[in-house]
C-alpha beads as a LAMMPS data file, in Angstrom:
LAMMPS data file: protein, C-alpha beads

87 atoms
86 bonds

1 atom types
1 bond types

-500.0 500.0 xlo xhi
-500.0 500.0 ylo yhi
-500.0 500.0 zlo zhi

Masses

1 110.0

Atoms # bond

1 1 1 0.000 0.000 0.000
2 1 1 1.291 3.426 -0.936
3 1 1 1.509 5.955 1.839
4 1 1 -0.776 8.979 1.131
5 1 1 2.028 11.407 1.931
6 1 1 4.304 9.763 -0.630
7 1 1 1.509 9.925 -3.202
8 1 1 0.889 13.595 -2.395
9 1 1 4.555 14.486 -2.713
10 1 1 4.824 12.508 -5.950
11 1 1 1.890 14.439 -7.410
12 1 1 3.505 17.690 -6.269
13 1 1 6.794 16.717 -7.903
14 1 1 5.061 15.867 -11.186
15 1 1 3.131 19.128 -11.053
16 1 1 6.294 21.114 -10.383
17 1 1 8.057 19.417 -13.295
18 1 1 5.096 20.085 -15.616
19 1 1 5.119 23.698 -14.472
20 1 1 8.796 24.061 -15.336
21 1 1 8.102 22.662 -18.804
22 1 1 5.196 25.089 -19.314
23 1 1 7.362 28.046 -18.246
24 1 1 10.153 26.952 -20.602
25 1 1 7.691 26.702 -23.490
26 1 1 6.194 30.100 -22.630
27 1 1 9.594 31.783 -22.594
28 1 1 10.840 30.393 -25.903
29 1 1 7.569 30.527 -27.874
30 1 1 7.591 33.071 -30.723
31 1 1 3.799 33.175 -31.030
32 1 1 2.674 35.417 -28.169
33 1 1 -0.811 33.890 -27.923
34 1 1 0.673 30.425 -27.427
35 1 1 3.029 31.873 -24.809
36 1 1 0.041 33.242 -22.883
37 1 1 -1.658 29.834 -23.092
38 1 1 1.472 28.137 -21.708
39 1 1 1.560 30.717 -18.924
40 1 1 -2.083 29.977 -18.107
41 1 1 -1.286 26.252 -18.035
42 1 1 1.523 26.932 -15.576
43 1 1 -0.845 28.981 -13.416
44 1 1 -3.428 26.205 -13.494
45 1 1 -0.814 23.708 -12.312
46 1 1 0.140 26.027 -9.454
47 1 1 -3.519 26.395 -8.497
48 1 1 -3.849 22.613 -8.431
49 1 1 -0.754 22.357 -6.217
50 1 1 -2.173 24.958 -3.836
51 1 1 -5.360 22.923 -3.664
52 1 1 -3.456 19.688 -3.027
53 1 1 -1.500 21.342 -0.221
54 1 1 -4.788 22.458 1.341
55 1 1 -4.631 26.197 0.763
56 1 1 -8.154 26.804 -0.586
57 1 1 -8.129 30.497 0.286
58 1 1 -5.137 31.045 -1.990
59 1 1 -6.764 28.972 -4.756
60 1 1 -9.929 31.094 -4.609
61 1 1 -7.890 34.217 -5.337
62 1 1 -5.226 32.707 -7.592
63 1 1 -7.542 31.019 -10.102
64 1 1 -9.569 34.084 -11.155
65 1 1 -6.534 36.356 -11.277
66 1 1 -3.722 34.175 -12.650
67 1 1 -5.791 31.880 -14.853
68 1 1 -8.562 34.235 -15.970
69 1 1 -7.887 37.947 -15.600
70 1 1 -4.162 38.111 -16.361
71 1 1 -4.304 36.125 -19.641
72 1 1 -7.373 38.098 -20.745
73 1 1 -5.538 41.395 -20.276
74 1 1 -2.402 40.133 -22.005
75 1 1 -4.431 38.762 -24.947
76 1 1 -6.155 42.143 -25.275
77 1 1 -2.762 43.839 -25.414
78 1 1 -1.473 41.324 -27.968
79 1 1 -4.506 42.021 -30.148
80 1 1 -3.423 45.675 -30.293
81 1 1 0.133 44.781 -31.320
82 1 1 1.683 42.047 -33.452
83 1 1 1.041 38.389 -32.770
84 1 1 4.567 37.150 -33.437
85 1 1 7.670 38.167 -31.526
86 1 1 10.403 39.623 -33.713
87 1 1 14.036 39.394 -32.773

Bonds

1 1 1 2
2 1 2 3
3 1 3 4
4 1 4 5
5 1 5 6
6 1 6 7
7 1 7 8
8 1 8 9
9 1 9 10
10 1 10 11
11 1 11 12
12 1 12 13
13 1 13 14
14 1 14 15
15 1 15 16
16 1 16 17
17 1 17 18
18 1 18 19
19 1 19 20
20 1 20 21
21 1 21 22
22 1 22 23
23 1 23 24
24 1 24 25
25 1 25 26
26 1 26 27
27 1 27 28
28 1 28 29
29 1 29 30
30 1 30 31
31 1 31 32
32 1 32 33
33 1 33 34
34 1 34 35
35 1 35 36
36 1 36 37
37 1 37 38
38 1 38 39
39 1 39 40
40 1 40 41
41 1 41 42
42 1 42 43
43 1 43 44
44 1 44 45
45 1 45 46
46 1 46 47
47 1 47 48
48 1 48 49
49 1 49 50
50 1 50 51
51 1 51 52
52 1 52 53
53 1 53 54
54 1 54 55
55 1 55 56
56 1 56 57
57 1 57 58
58 1 58 59
59 1 59 60
60 1 60 61
61 1 61 62
62 1 62 63
63 1 63 64
64 1 64 65
65 1 65 66
66 1 66 67
67 1 67 68
68 1 68 69
69 1 69 70
70 1 70 71
71 1 71 72
72 1 72 73
73 1 73 74
74 1 74 75
75 1 75 76
76 1 76 77
77 1 77 78
78 1 78 79
79 1 79 80
80 1 80 81
81 1 81 82
82 1 82 83
83 1 83 84
84 1 84 85
85 1 85 86
86 1 86 87
């Protein structure tokens, strides 16, 4: 039988690794809309980790701001500029 703490920490480790991958993809993506989507994925993973570690008050604030409001504002700004990053 697997200890629940070991399972919880394993899920946290997988979530942290997935978050690092999402941040890497967001940083090196040339299409700005895709970069915002990767950033929202990273924020969703963090919200899930906060929930797993029993911090529901943080989740209730983090989800609307980091997953909903922030990407909406950034996408509105991208719409007013160019969609692709130029180096």
